[in-house]
N, CA, C and O atoms as a printed pandas DataFrame, in Angstrom:
     atom_number atom_name residue_name chain_id  residue_number  x_coord  y_coord  z_coord
0              1         N          MET        A               1    0.601   -0.993    0.005
1              2        CA          MET        A               1    0.009   -0.122   -0.212
2              3         C          MET        A               1    0.808    0.982   -0.060
3              4         O          MET        A               1    1.794    0.967    0.677
4              5         N          THR        A               2    0.421    2.062   -0.778
5              6        CA          THR        A               2    1.712    3.133   -1.035
6              7         C          THR        A               2    0.985    4.751   -0.065
7              8         O          THR        A               2   -0.068    5.274   -0.430
8              9         N          LYS        A               3    1.556    5.117    0.765
9             10        CA          LYS        A               3    1.069    6.493    1.586
10            11         C          LYS        A               3    1.560    7.637    1.179
11            12         O          LYS        A               3    2.784    7.589    1.063
12            13         N          THR        A               4    0.967    8.905    0.850
13            14        CA          THR        A               4    1.471    9.819    1.100
14            15         C          THR        A               4    1.350   10.632    2.220
15            16         O          THR        A               4    0.261   10.673    2.793
16            17         N          VAL        A               5    2.429   11.383    2.685
17            18        CA          VAL        A               5    2.296   11.978    3.827
18            19         C          VAL        A               5    1.713   13.540    3.487
19            20         O          VAL        A               5    1.876   14.232    2.482
20            21         N          LEU        A               6    1.187   13.726    4.373
21            22        CA          LEU        A               6    0.390   15.276    4.081
22            23         C          LEU        A               6    0.585   16.105    5.194
23            24         O          LEU        A               6   -0.111   15.844    6.175
24            25         N          ILE        A               7    1.692   17.433    5.303
25            26        CA          ILE        A               7    1.521   18.006    6.734
26            27         C          ILE        A               7    0.722   19.620    6.344
27            28         O          ILE        A               7    0.806   20.173    5.247
28            29         N          THR        A               8    0.091   20.063    7.343
29            30        CA          THR        A               8   -0.754   21.068    7.397
30            31         C          THR        A               8    0.235   22.208    8.581
31            32         O          THR        A               8    0.582   21.866    9.711
32            33         N          ASN        A               9    0.398   22.976    8.219
33            34        CA          ASN        A               9    0.796   23.941    9.534
34            35         C          ASN        A               9   -0.377   24.632   10.040
35            36         O          ASN        A               9   -1.209   25.135    9.285
36            37         N          LEU        A              10   -0.474   24.674   11.588
37            38        CA          LEU        A              10   -1.770   25.033   12.147
38            39         C          LEU        A              10   -2.516   26.488   11.758
39            40         O          LEU        A              10   -3.662   26.917   11.885
40            41         N          ASN        A              11   -0.889   27.172   11.060
41            42        CA          ASN        A              11   -2.073   28.436   10.669
42            43         C          ASN        A              11   -2.189   28.878    9.600
43            44         O          ASN        A              11   -2.299   30.078    9.347
44            45         N          GLU        A              12   -2.180   27.619    8.495
45            46        CA          GLU        A              12   -3.185   27.442    7.503
46            47         C          GLU        A              12   -4.403   26.446    7.448
47            48         O          GLU        A              12   -4.870   25.913    6.441
48            49         N          ILE        A              13   -4.841   26.305    8.847
49            50        CA          ILE        A              13   -5.988   25.394    8.474
50            51         C          ILE        A              13   -7.202   26.708    8.915
51            52         O          ILE        A              13   -7.339   27.337    9.965
52            53         N          LYS        A              14   -7.924   26.763    7.664
53            54        CA          LYS        A              14   -9.406   28.065    7.561
54            55         C          LYS        A              14  -10.321   27.188    7.883
55            56         O          LYS        A              14  -11.102   27.947    8.458
56            57         N          PHE        A              15  -10.935   25.880    7.957
57            58        CA          PHE        A              15  -11.831   25.362    8.061
58            59         C          PHE        A              15  -11.955   23.381    8.825
59            60         O          PHE        A              15  -11.393   22.317    8.568
60            61         N          ILE        A              16  -13.073   23.875    9.854
61            62        CA          ILE        A              16  -13.507   22.188   10.346
62            63         C          ILE        A              16  -14.248   21.406    8.873
63            64         O          ILE        A              16  -14.686   22.105    7.959
64            65         N          LYS        A              17  -14.278   20.471    8.849
65            66        CA          LYS        A              17  -15.074   19.892    7.719
66            67         C          LYS        A              17  -15.780   18.797    8.317
67            68         O          LYS        A              17  -14.968   17.989    8.766
68            69         N          VAL        A              18  -17.030   18.432    8.511
69            70        CA          VAL        A              18  -17.220   17.576    9.487
70            71         C          VAL        A              18  -18.743   16.499    8.186
71            72         O          VAL        A              18  -19.876   16.790    7.803
72            73         N          SER        A              19  -17.848   15.337    7.988
73            74        CA          SER        A              19  -19.010   14.459    7.267
74            75         C          SER        A              19  -19.654   13.293    7.741
75            76         O          SER        A              19  -19.150   12.423    8.451
76            77         N          CYS        A              20  -20.947   13.347    7.241
77            78        CA          CYS        A              20  -21.512   12.592    7.940
78            79         C          CYS        A              20  -21.601   11.185    7.263
79            80         O          CYS        A              20  -21.999   11.014    6.110
80            81         N          GLN        A              21  -21.144   10.103    8.196
81            82        CA          GLN        A              21  -20.952    8.626    7.354
82            83         C          GLN        A              21  -22.335    7.787    6.717
83            84         O          GLN        A              21  -22.378    6.812    5.966
84            85         N          LYS        A              22  -23.643    8.747    7.468
85            86        CA          LYS        A              22  -24.434    7.882    7.066
86            87         C          LYS        A              22  -24.978    8.536    5.622
87            88         O          LYS        A              22  -25.168    7.745    4.697
88            89         N          CYS        A              23  -25.186    9.691    5.448
89            90        CA          CYS        A              23  -25.979   10.323    4.203
90            91         C          CYS        A              23  -24.651   10.907    3.299
91            92         O          CYS        A              23  -24.707   10.981    2.071
92            93         N          GLY        A              24  -23.698   11.228    3.926
93            94        CA          GLY        A              24  -22.567   12.087    2.838
94            95         C          GLY        A              24  -22.123   13.277    2.682
95            96         O          GLY        A              24  -21.349   13.838    1.906
96            97         N          PHE        A              25  -23.159   13.744    4.126
97            98        CA          PHE        A              25  -23.528   15.934    3.816
98            99         C          PHE        A              25  -22.434   16.078    4.490
99           100         O          PHE        A              25  -22.195   15.301    5.415
100          101         N          LEU        A              26  -21.580   17.074    4.167
101          102        CA          LEU        A              26  -20.500   17.654    4.396
102          103         C          LEU        A              26  -20.738   19.242    5.015
103          104         O          LEU        A              26  -20.676   20.228    4.280
104          105         N          ILE        A              27  -21.017   19.324    6.464
105          106        CA          ILE        A              27  -21.092   20.710    6.660
106          107         C          ILE        A              27  -19.515   20.881    7.294
107          108         O          ILE        A              27  -18.756   20.070    7.824
108          109         N          GLN        A              28  -19.360   22.783    6.879
109          110        CA          GLN        A              28  -17.958   23.425    7.092
110          111         C          GLN        A              28  -18.175   24.429    7.585
111          112         O          GLN        A              28  -18.915   25.311    7.151
112          113         N          PHE        A              29  -17.338   24.430    8.908
113          114        CA          PHE        A              29  -17.048   25.346    9.840
114          115         C          PHE        A              29  -15.824   25.860    9.710
115          116         O          PHE        A              29  -14.756   25.290    9.933
116          117         N          PRO        A              30  -16.057   27.260    9.239
117          118        CA          PRO        A              30  -14.801   28.074    9.527
118          119         C          PRO        A              30  -14.241   28.385   10.942
119          120         O          PRO        A              30  -14.925   28.399   11.965
120          121         N          ILE        A              31  -12.965   28.622   10.869
121          122        CA          ILE        A              31  -12.127   28.899   12.253
122          123         C          ILE        A              31  -12.580   29.898   12.553
123          124         O          ILE        A              31  -13.363   29.985   13.499
124          125         N          ASP        A              32  -12.147   31.087   11.709
125          126        CA          ASP        A              32  -12.472   32.696   12.093
126          127         C          ASP        A              32  -13.882   33.081   12.646
127          128         O          ASP        A              32  -14.276   34.105   13.204
128          129         N          LYS        A              33  -14.611   31.731   12.247
129          130        CA          LYS        A              33  -15.906   32.766   12.491
130          131         C          LYS        A              33  -16.464   32.076   14.114
131          132         O          LYS        A              33  -17.067   32.772   14.931
132          133         N          GLY        A              34  -16.166   30.792   14.317
133          134        CA          GLY        A              34  -16.364   30.270   16.036
134          135         C          GLY        A              34  -17.490   29.123   15.421
135          136         O          GLY        A              34  -18.054   29.310   14.342
136          137         N          TYR        A              35  -17.625   28.441   15.899
137          138        CA          TYR        A              35  -18.404   27.434   15.942
138          139         C          TYR        A              35  -19.998   27.394   16.125
139          140         O          TYR        A              35  -20.453   27.411   17.269
140          141         N          GLN        A              36  -20.759   27.347   15.137
141          142        CA          GLN        A              36  -22.237   27.214   15.228
142          143         C          GLN        A              36  -23.044   26.417   15.612
143          144         O          GLN        A              36  -23.683   25.870   14.713
144          145         N          LYS        A              37  -23.379   25.990   17.110
145          146        CA          LYS        A              37  -23.856   24.929   17.442
146          147         C          LYS        A              37  -24.512   23.976   16.308
147          148         O          LYS        A              37  -25.500   24.456   15.751
148          149         N          VAL        A              38  -24.241   23.142   16.039
149          150        CA          VAL        A              38  -25.189   22.370   14.781
150          151         C          VAL        A              38  -24.697   20.832   15.731
151          152         O          VAL        A              38  -23.557   20.374   15.816
152          153         N          LYS        A              39  -25.963   20.283   16.356
153          154        CA          LYS        A              39  -25.893   19.025   16.835
154          155         C          LYS        A              39  -26.180   18.326   15.842
155          156         O          LYS        A              39  -25.437   17.351   15.948
156          157         N          GLN        A              40  -26.814   18.202   14.904
157          158        CA          GLN        A              40  -27.015   17.096   14.271
158          159         C          GLN        A              40  -26.800   17.311   12.950
159          160         O          GLN        A              40  -26.859   18.506   12.658
160          161         N          CYS        A              41  -26.477   16.277   11.681
161          162        CA          CYS        A              41  -26.201   16.176   10.209
162          163         C          CYS        A              41  -28.029   17.183   10.167
163          164         O          CYS        A              41  -29.078   17.203   10.812
164          165         N          ILE        A              42  -27.646   17.601    9.420
165          166        CA          ILE        A              42  -28.724   19.397    8.719
166          167         C          ILE        A              42  -29.577   18.112    7.808
167          168         O          ILE        A              42  -30.752   17.980    8.151
168          169         N          ASN        A              43  -29.203   17.397    6.961
169          170        CA          ASN        A              43  -29.551   16.423    5.989
170          171         C          ASN        A              43  -30.355   15.034    6.790
171          172         O          ASN        A              43  -31.547   14.877    6.528
172          173         N          CYS        A              44  -29.780   14.204    7.607
173          174        CA          CYS        A              44  -30.237   12.950    8.269
174          175         C          CYS        A              44  -30.795   12.861    9.594
175          176         O          CYS        A              44  -31.640   12.114   10.086
176          177         N          GLU        A              45  -29.968   14.006   10.137
177          178        CA          GLU        A              45  -30.152   14.172   11.463
178          179         C          GLU        A              45  -29.779   13.340   12.859
179          180         O          GLU        A              45  -30.231   13.220   13.998
180          181         N          ILE        A              46  -28.364   12.705   11.838
181          182        CA          ILE        A              46  -27.462   11.841   13.223
182          183         C          ILE        A              46  -27.123   13.047   13.902
183          184         O          ILE        A              46  -27.266   14.209   13.522
184          185         N          PRO        A              47  -26.526   12.475   15.245
185          186        CA          PRO        A              47  -25.638   13.527   15.977
186          187         C          PRO        A              47  -24.126   13.587   15.870
187          188         O          PRO        A              47  -23.314   12.674   15.723
188          189         N          ILE        A              48  -23.953   14.920   15.983
189          190        CA          ILE        A              48  -22.656   15.632   15.711
190          191         C          ILE        A              48  -21.974   15.662   17.212
191          192         O          ILE        A              48  -22.744   15.742   18.169
192          193         N          PRO        A              49  -20.746   15.610   17.416
193          194        CA          PRO        A              49  -20.006   15.724   18.630
194          195         C          PRO        A              49  -20.087   17.228   18.773
195          196         O          PRO        A              49  -19.017   17.821   18.912
196          197         N          ALA        A              50  -21.040   17.820   18.760
197          198        CA          ALA        A              50  -20.734   19.904   19.091
198          199         C          ALA        A              50  -20.207   20.140   19.781
199          200         O          ALA        A              50  -19.375   20.975   19.426
200          201         N          ASN        A              51  -20.132   19.835   20.929
201          202        CA          ASN        A              51  -19.182   20.569   21.989
202          203         C          ASN        A              51  -17.645   19.931   21.822
203          204         O          ASN        A              51  -16.681   20.598   22.197
204          205         N          GLN        A              52  -17.464   18.563   21.223
205          206        CA          GLN        A              52  -15.765   18.407   20.850
206          207         C          GLN        A              52  -15.375   19.283   19.859
207          208         O          GLN        A              52  -14.263   19.806   19.781
208          209         N          ILE        A              53  -16.402   19.455   19.020
209          210        CA          ILE        A              53  -16.155   20.129   17.594
210          211         C          ILE        A              53  -15.570   21.730   17.726
211          212         O          ILE        A              53  -14.708   22.195   16.980
212          213         N          GLN        A              54  -16.313   22.557   18.976
213          214        CA          GLN        A              54  -16.241   23.384   19.360
214          215         C          GLN        A              54  -14.846   23.933   19.933
215          216         O          GLN        A              54  -14.255   24.935   19.529
216          217         N          VAL        A              55  -14.480   23.139   20.873
217          218        CA          VAL        A              55  -13.151   22.812   21.470
218          219         C          VAL        A              55  -12.509   22.891   20.980
219          220         O          VAL        A              55  -11.617   23.717   21.171
220          221         N          LEU        A              56  -12.555   21.982   19.914
221          222        CA          LEU        A              56  -10.958   21.652   18.709
222          223         C          LEU        A              56  -11.017   23.277   18.193
223          224         O          LEU        A              56  -10.067   24.039   18.012
224          225         N          MET        A              57  -12.588   23.551   18.008
225          226        CA          MET        A              57  -11.944   24.833   16.684
226          227         C          MET        A              57  -11.328   26.471   17.930
227          228         O          MET        A              57  -10.674   27.441   17.546
228          229         N          GLU        A              58  -11.672   26.298   18.883
229          230        CA          GLU        A              58  -11.340   27.064   20.117
230          231         C          GLU        A              58   -9.790   26.919   20.386
231          232         O          GLU        A              58   -8.945   27.801   20.542
232          233         N          ALA        A              59   -9.706   25.967   20.391
233          234        CA          ALA        A              59   -8.061   25.646   20.900
234          235         C          ALA        A              59   -7.246   26.074   19.312
235          236         O          ALA        A              59   -6.331   26.892   19.226
236          237         N          ILE        A              60   -7.721   25.457   18.385
237          238        CA          ILE        A              60   -6.848   25.402   17.199
238          239         C          ILE        A              60   -7.069   27.248   17.017
239          240         O          ILE        A              60   -6.074   27.903   16.706
240          241         N          LYS        A              61   -8.223   27.862   17.204
241          242        CA          LYS        A              61   -7.965   29.873   16.958
242          243         C          LYS        A              61   -6.946   30.067   17.969
243          244         O          LYS        A              61   -5.988   30.625   17.434
244          245         N          SER        A              62   -6.745   29.858   19.143
245          246        CA          SER        A              62   -5.687   30.256   20.043
246          247         C          SER        A              62   -4.570   30.153   19.711
247          248         O          SER        A              62   -3.787   31.099   19.623
248          249         N          LEU        A              63   -4.178   28.344   19.342
249          250        CA          LEU        A              63   -3.103   28.500   19.015
250          251         C          LEU        A              63   -2.342   29.285   17.820
251          252         O          LEU        A              63   -1.186   29.693   17.703
252          253         N          GLN        A              64   -3.499   29.322   16.971
253          254        CA          GLN        A              64   -2.763   30.146   15.570
254          255         C          GLN        A              64   -2.699   31.570   16.426
255          256         O          GLN        A              64   -1.561   32.029   16.324
256          257         N          ALA        A              65   -3.534   32.389   17.213
257          258        CA          ALA        A              65   -3.048   33.496   17.795
258          259         C          ALA        A              65   -1.490   33.968   18.463
259          260         O          ALA        A              65   -0.842   35.013   18.513
260          261         N          ALA        A              66   -1.273   32.231   19.038
261          262        CA          ALA        A              66    0.014   32.458   19.941
262          263         C          ALA        A              66    1.147   32.262   19.076
263          264         O          ALA        A              66    2.255   32.692   19.398
264          265         N          THR        A              67    0.920   31.555   17.848
265          266        CA          THR        A              67    2.031   31.505   17.240
266          267         C          THR        A              67    2.327   32.537   15.745
267          268         O          THR        A              67    3.145   32.432   14.831
268          269         N          LEU        A              68    1.525   33.267   15.959
269          270        CA          LEU        A              68    1.654   34.381   15.280
270          271         C          LEU        A              68    2.723   35.329   15.163
271          272         O          LEU        A              68    3.452   35.306   16.155
272          273         N          LYS        A              69    3.068   36.175   14.261
273          274        CA          LYS        A              69    4.357   36.924   14.607
274          275         C          LYS        A              69    4.132   37.282   16.380
275          276         O          LYS        A              69    4.671   36.606   17.257
276          277         N          ASN        A              70    3.264   38.429   16.641
277          278        CA          ASN        A              70    3.202   38.841   18.077
278          279         C          ASN        A              70    2.940   38.035   19.241
279          280         O          ASN        A              70    3.219   38.362   20.395
280          281         N          GLY        A              71    2.319   36.827   18.828
281          282        CA          GLY        A              71    1.781   36.200   19.780
282          283         C          GLY        A              71    2.886   35.204   20.699
283          284         O          GLY        A              71    3.875   34.634   20.238
284          285         N          ASP        A              72    2.483   35.181   21.898
285          286        CA          ASP        A              72    3.625   34.622   22.837
286          287         C          ASP        A              72    4.502   33.334   22.223
287          288         O          ASP        A              72    5.581   33.268   22.813
288          289         N          PHE        A              73    4.368   32.424   21.338
289          290        CA          PHE        A              73    5.244   31.478   20.839
290          291         C          PHE        A              73    5.313   31.999   19.294
291          292         O          PHE        A              73    5.079   31.275   18.326
292          293         N          ALA        A              74    5.621   33.176   19.235
293          294        CA          ALA        A              74    6.119   33.465   17.823
294          295         C          ALA        A              74    7.379   32.615   17.123
295          296         O          ALA        A              74    8.279   32.126   17.806
296          297         N          GLY        A              75    7.334   32.536   16.062
297          298        CA          GLY        A              75    8.242   31.496   15.610
298          299         C          GLY        A              75    8.492   30.159   15.826
299          300         O          GLY        A              75    9.580   29.584   15.813
300          301         N          ILE        A              76    7.142   29.613   16.072
301          302        CA          ILE        A              76    6.777   28.256   16.328
302          303         C          ILE        A              76    5.945   27.629   15.868
303          304         O          ILE        A              76    4.820   27.554   16.360
304          305         N          THR        A              77    6.283   27.084   14.905
305          306        CA          THR        A              77    5.173   26.307   14.138
306          307         C          THR        A              77    4.916   24.750   14.572
307          308         O          THR        A              77    5.729   23.940   15.017
308          309         N          ILE        A              78    3.551   24.598   14.304
309          310        CA          ILE        A              78    2.683   23.575   14.968
310          311         C          ILE        A              78    1.929   22.928   13.929
311          312         O          ILE        A              78    0.924   23.512   13.524
312          313         N          GLU        A              79    2.272   21.734   13.392
313          314        CA          GLU        A              79    2.111   21.159   12.155
314          315         C          GLU        A              79    1.211   19.489   12.348
315          316         O          GLU        A              79    1.583   18.699   13.216
316          317         N          PHE        A              80    0.077   19.180   11.443
317          318        CA          PHE        A              80   -0.517   18.124   11.608
318          319         C          PHE        A              80   -0.003   17.046   10.545
319          320         O          PHE        A              80   -0.360   17.318    9.399
320          321         N          GLU        A              81    0.761   15.879   10.678
321          322        CA          GLU        A              81    0.814   15.364    9.451
322          323         C          GLU        A              81   -0.249   13.900    9.600
323          324         O          GLU        A              81   -0.262   13.262   10.653
324          325         N          THR        A              82   -0.794   13.644    8.832
325          326        CA          THR        A              82   -1.677   12.791    8.195
326          327         C          THR        A              82   -1.304   11.404    7.421
327          328         O          THR        A              82   -0.084   11.370    7.263
328          329         N          GLU        A              83   -1.754   10.596    7.046
329          330        CA          GLU        A              83   -1.248    9.530    5.991
330          331         C          GLU        A              83   -2.226    9.271    5.541
331          332         O          GLU        A              83   -3.161    9.088    6.320
332          333         N          GLU        A              84   -2.452    9.141    4.121
333          334        CA          GLU        A              84   -3.548    8.879    3.454
334          335         C          GLU        A              84   -3.096    7.856    2.288
335          336         O          GLU        A              84   -2.170    8.048    1.500
336          337         N          ALA        A              85   -4.069    6.565    2.351
337          338        CA          ALA        A              85   -3.806    5.322    1.590
338          339         C          ALA        A              85   -4.380    5.761    0.409
339          340         O          ALA        A              85   -5.381    6.451    0.216
340          341         N          LYS        A              86   -3.440    5.158   -0.490
341          342        CA          LYS        A              86   -3.975    5.625   -1.899
342          343         C          LYS        A              86   -4.039    4.244   -2.691
343          344         O          LYS        A              86   -4.423    4.220   -3.860
């Protein structure tokens, strides 16, 4: 199996996308706008972990602010690495 390594700088994250595994509906949450409390899939009403998504978004936004030029940790890069099966 071939894998591609994907590296994303935390400051480049603009959206969190939540895909419903039941119906395939995609909900996109912009990091800079904050989380709109969506508790279920808009299409098929399957529950979504709303509180956990909100915590994740707030953590990303806070880390982004802290690692920008004038932030507490300016000059630090935080990256996420994932592997995608081909």
